[in-house]
C-alpha positions as CSV (number, residue, x, y, z in Angstrom):
1,M,-56.9,-21.5,-47.4
2,D,-54.5,-18.8,-46.5
3,P,-55.5,-15.6,-48.3
4,K,-53.1,-13.5,-50.4
5,G,-53.1,-9.8,-50.2
6,K,-56.4,-9.5,-48.5
7,D,-57.4,-7.6,-45.4
8,K,-57.9,-9.8,-42.3
9,N,-61.0,-9.3,-40.2
10,V,-61.5,-12.2,-38.0
11,N,-63.8,-13.1,-35.2
12,H,-62.3,-15.4,-32.6
13,N,-63.4,-15.2,-29.0
14,R,-61.5,-17.9,-27.2
15,F,-59.8,-16.9,-24.0
16,A,-58.8,-19.1,-21.1
17,A,-56.4,-18.6,-18.2
18,I,-53.6,-21.2,-18.2
19,A,-50.3,-21.7,-16.2
20,V,-47.2,-20.4,-17.9
21,A,-43.8,-22.2,-17.9
22,A,-40.8,-20.3,-16.6
23,L,-37.7,-19.9,-18.8
24,G,-34.3,-20.0,-17.2
25,G,-31.5,-17.7,-18.3
26,A,-31.4,-13.9,-18.6
27,L,-31.9,-11.7,-21.6
28,M,-30.2,-8.4,-21.4
29,L,-32.3,-5.4,-22.4
30,A,-31.2,-2.0,-23.7
31,S,-33.3,1.0,-24.5
32,C,-32.9,3.4,-27.5
33,G,-33.4,7.1,-27.9
34,S,-36.0,8.6,-30.1
35,D,-35.0,9.8,-33.6
36,P,-37.7,8.6,-36.0
37,T,-37.8,9.5,-39.6
38,P,-41.1,11.0,-40.8
39,G,-42.6,9.2,-43.7
40,G,-46.0,7.3,-43.8
41,P,-49.3,8.8,-44.5
42,D,-51.2,7.7,-41.4
43,K,-50.9,9.9,-38.3
44,G,-51.8,8.1,-35.1
45,T,-53.3,10.0,-32.2
46,S,-54.5,8.7,-28.9
47,S,-58.2,8.8,-29.4
48,A,-59.6,6.1,-27.1
49,E,-59.2,4.6,-23.7
50,P,-56.2,2.3,-23.1
51,T,-56.5,-1.4,-23.7
52,K,-56.6,-3.8,-20.8
53,S,-52.9,-4.4,-21.3
54,G,-52.2,-0.7,-20.8
55,A,-51.5,0.0,-24.4
56,A,-52.8,3.3,-25.7
57,C,-55.4,3.3,-28.5
58,P,-54.2,5.4,-31.4
59,S,-56.0,5.5,-34.8
60,G,-54.9,4.5,-38.3
61,T,-54.0,1.5,-40.3
62,L,-51.2,-1.0,-39.7
63,N,-50.1,-3.4,-42.3
64,A,-48.0,-6.6,-41.6
65,E,-47.1,-9.7,-43.5
66,G,-45.3,-13.0,-43.1
67,S,-45.5,-16.2,-41.1
68,S,-48.5,-18.3,-41.7
69,A,-47.5,-20.3,-38.6
70,Q,-48.8,-17.5,-36.4
71,K,-51.8,-16.7,-38.6
72,N,-54.4,-18.0,-36.1
73,A,-52.6,-16.5,-33.1
74,I,-52.2,-13.0,-34.6
75,E,-55.8,-13.0,-35.9
76,E,-57.0,-13.8,-32.4
77,A,-54.9,-10.9,-31.1
78,I,-56.1,-8.5,-33.8
79,T,-59.7,-9.3,-33.0
80,A,-59.2,-8.7,-29.3
81,Y,-57.2,-5.5,-29.9
82,Q,-59.7,-4.0,-32.4
83,E,-62.6,-4.6,-30.0
84,Q,-60.8,-2.3,-27.6
85,C,-59.3,0.1,-30.2
86,P,-62.0,0.4,-32.9
87,D,-60.2,3.3,-34.6
88,V,-57.3,1.0,-35.6
89,T,-57.4,-1.3,-38.7
90,I,-54.8,-4.0,-38.7
91,N,-54.2,-6.1,-41.9
92,Y,-52.1,-9.2,-41.6
93,N,-51.3,-11.2,-44.8
94,P,-49.9,-14.7,-44.0
95,T,-47.7,-15.1,-47.1
96,G,-44.9,-17.0,-45.3
97,S,-41.8,-15.8,-43.4
98,G,-39.6,-15.3,-46.4
99,A,-42.1,-13.1,-48.2
100,G,-42.8,-11.2,-45.1
101,I,-39.2,-10.3,-44.5
102,K,-38.8,-9.2,-48.1
103,Q,-41.9,-7.0,-47.9
104,F,-40.7,-5.5,-44.7
105,N,-37.2,-4.8,-46.0
106,A,-38.8,-3.2,-49.1
107,G,-40.8,-0.9,-46.9
108,Q,-44.2,-2.3,-48.0
109,V,-45.3,-3.3,-44.5
110,D,-44.9,-1.9,-41.0
111,F,-43.7,-5.1,-39.4
112,A,-43.1,-8.7,-40.4
113,G,-43.8,-12.1,-38.8
114,S,-41.0,-14.6,-39.2
115,D,-40.5,-18.1,-37.8
116,S,-36.7,-17.5,-37.9
117,A,-34.8,-14.5,-36.8
118,L,-33.2,-12.2,-39.4
119,K,-30.2,-13.8,-41.0
120,T,-26.8,-12.2,-40.4
121,E,-25.1,-14.3,-43.1
122,P,-25.7,-13.6,-46.9
123,K,-28.3,-15.5,-48.8
124,D,-28.6,-14.9,-52.6
125,G,-26.3,-11.9,-52.1
126,V,-28.5,-10.3,-49.4
127,I,-28.0,-10.2,-45.6
128,E,-31.5,-9.9,-44.1
129,A,-30.4,-8.0,-41.0
130,D,-28.5,-5.4,-43.1
131,A,-31.4,-4.9,-45.5
132,A,-33.7,-4.5,-42.5
133,K,-31.3,-1.9,-41.0
134,T,-31.4,0.1,-44.2
135,R,-35.2,-0.1,-44.3
136,C,-35.2,1.3,-40.7
137,A,-33.3,4.4,-41.7
138,N,-30.0,2.9,-40.6
139,N,-31.3,1.7,-37.3
140,P,-31.3,-1.9,-36.2
141,A,-34.3,-4.1,-36.7
142,W,-35.2,-6.2,-33.7
143,D,-36.5,-9.8,-33.5
144,I,-39.2,-9.9,-30.9
145,P,-40.5,-13.4,-30.0
146,M,-44.2,-13.4,-29.8
147,V,-45.7,-16.8,-30.6
148,V,-44.6,-20.2,-29.6
149,G,-45.7,-22.6,-32.4
150,P,-45.1,-26.3,-31.8
151,I,-44.6,-28.2,-35.1
152,A,-46.7,-31.4,-35.4
153,V,-45.6,-34.4,-37.5
154,S,-49.1,-35.1,-38.8
155,Y,-50.2,-38.2,-40.6
156,N,-53.2,-40.0,-42.1
157,V,-52.9,-43.7,-41.8
158,A,-56.1,-45.7,-41.2
159,G,-56.2,-47.7,-38.0
160,V,-52.9,-46.2,-36.7
161,D,-53.2,-44.1,-33.6
162,G,-50.4,-42.8,-31.4
163,L,-47.7,-43.3,-34.0
164,V,-44.2,-43.0,-32.6
165,L,-41.3,-41.5,-34.5
166,N,-37.8,-40.4,-33.6
167,A,-35.6,-37.8,-35.4
168,Q,-33.7,-40.4,-37.4
169,V,-36.7,-42.2,-38.7
170,A,-38.5,-38.9,-39.4
171,A,-35.5,-37.7,-41.4
172,N,-35.4,-40.8,-43.5
173,I,-39.1,-40.6,-44.2
174,F,-38.8,-36.9,-45.3
175,N,-35.6,-37.5,-47.3
176,G,-37.2,-40.4,-49.1
177,T,-35.0,-43.2,-47.7
178,I,-37.9,-44.9,-45.9
179,K,-40.6,-45.4,-48.5
180,T,-43.4,-47.6,-46.9
181,W,-45.3,-47.4,-43.7
182,N,-44.4,-51.0,-42.6
183,A,-40.6,-50.3,-43.0
184,P,-38.6,-52.0,-40.2
185,E,-37.5,-48.7,-38.7
186,I,-41.0,-47.6,-38.2
187,A,-42.2,-51.0,-37.0
188,K,-39.5,-51.1,-34.3
189,L,-40.8,-47.8,-32.8
190,N,-44.4,-49.1,-32.9
191,P,-44.4,-52.7,-31.6
192,G,-47.8,-54.4,-31.9
193,V,-49.2,-51.7,-34.4
194,K,-50.5,-53.0,-37.7
195,L,-48.7,-50.9,-40.3
196,P,-49.8,-51.0,-43.9
197,S,-47.4,-51.8,-46.7
198,S,-48.6,-48.6,-48.5
199,K,-46.1,-46.1,-49.9
200,I,-45.7,-43.0,-47.8
201,A,-47.0,-39.8,-49.4
202,V,-44.9,-36.8,-48.1
203,F,-46.2,-33.3,-48.3
204,Y,-44.0,-30.3,-47.8
205,R,-44.3,-26.5,-47.9
206,S,-43.7,-25.2,-51.5
207,D,-43.3,-21.6,-50.4
208,E,-40.4,-20.2,-48.4
209,S,-41.3,-21.1,-44.8
210,G,-39.8,-20.6,-41.4
211,T,-41.7,-23.8,-40.4
212,T,-39.6,-25.6,-43.0
213,E,-36.5,-24.1,-41.7
214,N,-37.2,-25.0,-38.0
215,F,-38.3,-28.5,-38.9
216,T,-35.1,-29.1,-40.9
217,K,-33.1,-27.6,-38.1
218,Y,-34.6,-30.3,-35.8
219,L,-33.9,-33.1,-38.4
220,Q,-30.3,-32.0,-38.8
221,A,-29.6,-31.5,-35.1
222,A,-31.3,-34.6,-33.8
223,S,-31.2,-37.3,-36.5
224,G,-27.6,-38.4,-36.1
225,G,-26.6,-37.4,-39.6
226,A,-29.6,-38.9,-41.4
227,W,-30.6,-35.4,-42.6
228,K,-27.7,-34.1,-44.6
229,K,-29.0,-30.9,-46.2
230,E,-28.5,-27.5,-44.6
231,P,-31.7,-26.2,-42.8
232,A,-33.4,-23.6,-45.0
233,K,-36.7,-21.9,-45.6
234,T,-36.9,-23.8,-49.0
235,W,-37.6,-27.5,-48.8
236,T,-34.8,-29.9,-49.9
237,G,-36.3,-33.3,-49.1
238,T,-38.8,-35.5,-51.0
239,G,-42.5,-35.3,-51.6
240,S,-45.2,-33.1,-53.1
241,G,-45.3,-29.4,-52.4
242,K,-48.3,-27.5,-51.1
243,E,-48.6,-23.8,-50.5
244,K,-48.6,-22.6,-46.9
245,S,-49.6,-24.3,-43.8
246,A,-53.2,-24.7,-44.9
247,G,-52.1,-26.4,-48.1
248,V,-50.1,-29.2,-46.4
249,A,-52.7,-29.7,-43.7
250,E,-55.4,-30.1,-46.4
251,G,-53.1,-32.4,-48.4
252,V,-52.7,-34.8,-45.5
253,K,-56.4,-34.7,-44.6
254,A,-57.4,-35.6,-48.1
255,T,-54.7,-38.2,-48.8
256,A,-54.5,-41.7,-47.3
257,N,-51.1,-42.9,-46.0
258,S,-49.6,-39.4,-46.0
259,I,-47.5,-37.3,-43.7
260,T,-46.4,-33.7,-43.3
261,Y,-44.9,-31.2,-40.8
262,V,-47.3,-28.4,-39.9
263,E,-48.0,-26.1,-37.0
264,W,-50.0,-27.6,-34.1
265,S,-52.9,-25.1,-34.7
266,Y,-53.4,-26.3,-38.2
267,A,-53.2,-30.0,-37.2
268,R,-55.9,-29.3,-34.6
269,D,-58.1,-27.3,-36.9
270,N,-58.0,-30.2,-39.4
271,N,-58.3,-33.0,-36.8
272,L,-55.1,-34.6,-38.0
273,A,-53.3,-37.4,-36.1
274,I,-50.0,-36.2,-34.5
275,A,-47.0,-38.5,-33.9
276,K,-45.4,-38.8,-30.6
277,I,-41.7,-38.1,-30.6
278,D,-39.1,-40.4,-29.0
279,T,-36.3,-38.1,-27.9
280,G,-34.4,-40.8,-26.0
281,S,-35.7,-39.6,-22.7
282,G,-37.4,-42.9,-22.0
283,T,-41.0,-42.2,-22.9
284,P,-42.3,-40.8,-26.3
285,V,-43.5,-37.3,-25.9
286,E,-47.0,-36.2,-26.9
287,L,-47.4,-32.7,-28.2
288,T,-49.2,-30.5,-25.6
289,G,-48.8,-26.9,-24.5
290,E,-47.0,-28.1,-21.5
291,S,-44.5,-30.3,-23.4
292,A,-43.8,-27.5,-25.9
293,G,-43.3,-25.1,-23.0
294,K,-40.6,-27.4,-21.5
295,A,-38.7,-27.2,-24.8
296,V,-38.9,-23.4,-24.8
297,A,-37.5,-23.5,-21.3
298,A,-34.4,-25.1,-22.7
299,A,-33.8,-22.1,-25.1
300,K,-30.9,-19.7,-24.7
301,A,-30.7,-16.0,-25.4
302,D,-28.9,-15.5,-28.8
303,G,-29.3,-11.8,-29.4
304,T,-28.0,-8.6,-27.9
305,G,-29.9,-5.8,-26.2
306,N,-33.5,-5.7,-27.3
307,D,-32.9,-8.1,-30.2
308,L,-34.5,-11.1,-28.4
309,R,-33.7,-14.0,-30.7
310,L,-33.6,-17.4,-29.0
311,K,-31.4,-20.4,-29.7
312,L,-33.6,-23.5,-29.5
313,D,-32.3,-26.9,-28.3
314,Y,-33.7,-29.4,-30.8
315,T,-31.8,-32.2,-29.2
316,T,-33.2,-31.8,-25.6
317,K,-33.7,-35.0,-23.7
318,E,-35.6,-33.2,-20.9
319,P,-38.3,-35.7,-19.8
320,G,-41.7,-34.6,-21.2
321,A,-40.2,-31.9,-23.5
322,Y,-41.5,-31.8,-27.1
323,P,-38.5,-30.8,-29.2
324,I,-40.0,-29.7,-32.5
325,I,-41.0,-26.1,-31.9
326,L,-40.6,-22.7,-33.6
327,V,-40.8,-19.2,-32.2
328,T,-42.4,-16.6,-34.5
329,Y,-40.7,-13.2,-34.2
330,E,-42.3,-9.9,-35.0
331,I,-39.6,-8.0,-37.0
332,V,-39.7,-4.4,-36.1
333,C,-37.7,-1.2,-36.6
334,S,-36.0,-0.2,-33.3
335,K,-36.5,3.3,-34.6
336,G,-36.7,5.0,-37.9
337,L,-40.4,4.2,-38.7
338,D,-42.9,7.0,-39.2
339,P,-43.9,8.3,-35.7
340,A,-47.6,7.4,-36.3
341,K,-46.8,3.9,-37.4
342,T,-44.4,3.5,-34.5
343,E,-47.3,4.4,-32.1
344,L,-49.5,1.8,-33.8
345,V,-46.9,-0.9,-33.8
346,K,-46.1,-0.4,-30.1
347,S,-49.8,-0.3,-29.1
348,F,-50.7,-3.5,-30.9
349,L,-47.7,-5.5,-29.9
350,T,-48.1,-4.4,-26.3
351,S,-51.6,-5.8,-26.4
352,F,-50.4,-9.0,-28.2
353,A,-47.6,-9.6,-25.6
354,S,-50.0,-9.1,-22.6
355,S,-50.7,-11.9,-20.2
356,E,-54.3,-11.9,-21.2
357,S,-53.5,-12.3,-24.9
358,Q,-50.8,-14.9,-24.4
359,S,-53.0,-16.9,-22.1
360,S,-55.6,-17.4,-24.8
361,L,-53.3,-19.1,-27.2
362,E,-53.1,-22.7,-26.0
363,Q,-56.8,-23.4,-26.9
364,I,-56.0,-22.6,-30.5
365,G,-52.8,-24.7,-30.8
366,Y,-50.0,-22.5,-29.5
367,A,-48.0,-22.3,-26.3
368,P,-47.9,-19.0,-24.4
369,L,-44.6,-17.2,-24.0
370,P,-43.0,-18.2,-20.6
371,E,-43.5,-15.3,-18.2
372,E,-39.8,-14.7,-17.9
373,V,-39.6,-14.1,-21.7
374,R,-42.9,-12.2,-21.9
375,T,-41.7,-9.5,-19.5
376,K,-38.5,-9.0,-21.6
377,V,-40.7,-8.8,-24.7
378,D,-42.9,-6.2,-23.1
379,A,-39.8,-4.1,-22.1
380,A,-38.4,-4.3,-25.7
381,I,-41.6,-3.1,-27.2
382,K,-41.6,-0.1,-24.8
383,A,-38.1,0.7,-26.1
384,I,-39.1,1.0,-29.7
385,S,-38.9,4.7,-30.6
């Protein structure tokens, strides 16, 4: 279960060197001068040796909140960082992307994790990017990509392995148009597979979720009009709601003939079956770190300067590219945060973005940042002041 409002102290020790995919395209970088606004109670001082990534070890407490999609990844990074910087306490509360941004904009946490970049259009009368700028003492907040989280379409159907779906069929399952597992549309994609006549039980995220937004972006972009609702953090399809990633994963694990969308790491942790996706490239694509990396390689820069938001291509037909991915951004003040907190944020994120930290992620269900992006991320973190 994802905890609420509790300190995170985790003990993962899984590191493995893996190859990293290259990302084409350039991201322009800009640096900012230093003009922080004093504020918070913690005063960080360099009191230990640098980490292996070169990040200095200050002291103090750092609080963050948001994306549950990156929960396992950031906990891994926190454990590794605190082993090298024992005078730093980092608390991450995986309440979901929407809650994390609200808490950041309210000044309750030092940075936020979000599976979607800050919105520049109004929602409920609030423009997230403007609210974040106000929180950062009238300085821009930056979206810094840190975790690549493939989204699995996970299911629990006895006797069915290697289920194949495409965007149109998935959209019609999740909008309630396709109601049974032996529907002709599913059978056509799975010749020779004995599909039950059972009703499909759909689970969705009941909390505001960047995973929901990215999944519905995929459905809208790639389904040929089958998904008619606008992508959003709040679910607009059919099914039964479960809170956070752990909730939907547990729902499918415990319920026969069910299906959900959930981050790869949660699907792996719960031993859930994962559908292959027919993108129209010729061969249905299995979800792997390599196939997710190929989809990241199709992304384009969509921000300016050190705001490193990416535009994902959910309709890619690149052979072997798994199209349903999300990127978790760390939302940070470019400047304007208390100097001690700024030092802590930069130190931890430098460690998180390091080659060593990123290379550990595939074993726990994530894809590392392509090196071309990772170096831009590292430079943007250095520009925080």
